[in-house]
PASEBA-1860 file (N, C-alpha, C; in nm, 3 decimals):
! residues 67
1> XXXXXXXX> 5.828/11.339/7.670/5.797/11.378/7.534/5.648/11.357/7.511 ~ 5.590/11.449/7.441/5.447/11.443/7.408/5.421/11.320/7.319 ~ 5.325/11.234/7.359/5.296/11.114/7.279/5.256/11.145/7.135 ~ 5.195/11.260/7.110/5.156/11.294/6.973/5.278/11.319/6.885 ~ 5.388/11.364/6.946/5.511/11.383/6.868/5.563/11.249/6.817 ~ 5.565/11.151/6.905/5.611/11.017/6.867/5.520/10.960/6.759 ~ 5.391/10.975/6.776/5.294/10.925/6.678/5.314/10.993/6.542 ~ 5.331/11.126/6.544/5.350/11.200/6.419/5.481/11.163/6.350
9> XXXXXXXX> 5.589/11.148/6.426/5.716/11.109/6.366/5.708/10.969/6.307 ~ 5.645/10.879/6.378/5.629/10.742/6.329/5.547/10.740/6.200 ~ 5.440/10.816/6.199/5.354/10.823/6.079/5.429/10.886/5.962 ~ 5.508/10.989/5.990/5.585/11.054/5.883/5.686/10.957/5.822 ~ 5.750/10.877/5.906/5.846/10.777/5.856/5.775/10.673/5.771 ~ 5.661/10.626/5.819/5.583/10.527/5.744/5.545/10.581/5.607 ~ 5.497/10.704/5.603/5.457/10.764/5.475/5.577/10.778/5.381 ~ 5.692/10.820/5.436/5.812/10.835/5.353/5.856/10.700/5.297
17> XXXXXXXX> 5.850/10.596/5.379/5.889/10.462/5.333/5.798/10.411/5.222 ~ 5.677/10.460/5.220/5.582/10.420/5.115/5.591/10.512/4.993 ~ 5.682/10.608/4.998/5.700/10.699/4.886/5.603/10.816/4.884 ~ 5.533/10.835/4.993/5.437/10.946/5.003/5.507/11.066/5.068 ~ 5.593/11.130/4.990/5.681/11.232/5.046/5.608/11.359/5.086 ~ 5.506/11.399/5.012/5.430/11.517/5.051/5.359/11.494/5.184 ~ 5.296/11.379/5.198/5.229/11.346/5.323/5.329/11.342/5.439 ~ 5.445/11.283/5.414/5.548/11.276/5.517/5.593/11.416/5.559
25> XXXXXXXX> 5.613/11.503/5.462/5.655/11.640/5.492/5.549/11.715/5.570 ~ 5.424/11.696/5.533/5.316/11.767/5.603/5.303/11.718/5.747 ~ 5.316/11.590/5.768/5.309/11.536/5.904/5.430/11.581/5.985 ~ 5.548/11.578/5.924/5.670/11.623/5.993/5.661/11.769/6.033 ~ 5.592/11.847/5.953/5.582/11.990/5.984/5.508/12.014/6.116 ~ 5.421/11.923/6.155/5.354/11.936/6.285/5.455/11.931/6.399 ~ 5.551/11.840/6.387/5.654/11.825/6.490/5.743/11.949/6.491 ~ 5.783/11.994/6.375/5.868/12.113/6.366/5.796/12.233/6.426
33> XXXXXXXX> 5.670/12.250/6.393/5.592/12.363/6.445/5.581/12.356/6.597 ~ 5.562/12.238/6.651/5.553/12.220/6.796/5.683/12.263/6.863 ~ 5.795/12.220/6.805/5.925/12.253/6.861/5.949/12.404/6.854 ~ 5.924/12.465/6.740/5.945/12.609/6.725/5.856/12.687/6.820 ~ 5.732/12.644/6.834/5.639/12.714/6.924/5.683/12.708/7.070 ~ 5.764/12.609/7.106/5.808/12.594/7.244/5.944/12.657/7.272 ~ 6.004/12.722/7.173/6.127/12.798/7.196/6.086/12.934/7.249 ~ 6.146/12.979/7.360/6.110/13.109/7.416/6.132/13.223/7.316
41> XXXXXXXX> 6.041/13.318/7.315/6.051/13.435/7.228/5.924/13.454/7.148 ~ 5.891/13.579/7.126/5.770/13.612/7.049/5.795/13.603/6.898 ~ 5.903/13.665/6.853/5.933/13.670/6.710/6.039/13.566/6.676 ~ 6.052/13.536/6.547/6.155/13.440/6.503/6.293/13.488/6.544 ~ 6.318/13.619/6.534/6.448/13.674/6.570/6.477/13.650/6.718 ~ 6.375/13.662/6.804/6.391/13.636/6.947/6.426/13.490/6.973 ~ 6.363/13.402/6.898/6.389/13.259/6.914/6.532/13.224/6.871 ~ 6.577/13.283/6.760/6.714/13.259/6.714/6.812/13.314/6.816
49> XXXXXXXX> 6.786/13.434/6.867/6.874/13.493/6.967/6.884/13.403/7.091 ~ 6.771/13.349/7.134/6.771/13.257/7.248/6.856/13.133/7.219 ~ 6.841/13.076/7.100/6.916/12.956/7.064/7.066/12.984/7.055 ~ 7.103/13.100/7.003/7.245/13.137/6.995/7.301/13.157/7.135 ~ 7.229/13.233/7.218/7.277/13.261/7.354/7.286/13.136/7.440 ~ 7.196/13.041/7.417/7.196/12.918/7.496/7.301/12.818/7.447 ~ 7.362/12.845/7.331/7.464/12.757/7.277/7.408/12.647/7.188 ~ 7.277/12.647/7.166/7.216/12.545/7.080/7.256/12.564/6.934
57> XXXXXXXX> 7.287/12.688/6.897/7.336/12.720/6.763/7.480/12.766/6.779 ~ 7.575/12.693/6.721/7.715/12.731/6.735/7.745/12.861/6.659 ~ 7.852/12.925/6.699/7.894/13.047/6.629/7.829/13.170/6.684 ~ 7.812/13.176/6.816/7.744/13.288/6.878/7.814/13.420/6.852 ~ 7.942/13.417/6.814/8.014/13.539/6.788/7.981/13.601/6.654 ~ 7.920/13.525/6.566/7.887/13.575/6.433/7.758/13.655/6.437 ~ 7.745/13.747/6.345/7.622/13.825/6.332/7.524/13.744/6.248 ~ 7.406/13.722/6.298/7.308/13.644/6.225/7.194/13.729/6.174
65> XXX> 7.177/13.848/6.226/7.066/13.934/6.183/7.098/14.002/6.051 ~ 6.997/14.011/5.967/7.013/14.087/5.844/6.948/14.223/5.868 ~ 7.017/14.327/5.830/6.968/14.463/5.858/6.872/14.509/5.753
END
């Protein structure tokens, strides 16, 4: 695991415990962005399709795309 992820999660928790919820959310978003950026696929739809096909998102039989 990337050490910066651990640092950012730890900092986000510290900020939340101090009641600094906006700061915590902004720091947490770095981790979320890192994870999303590392999911295979160019577009968000491609990333969701990958997650469904890999079984990371249950309910692969359901239609998730909006037309």
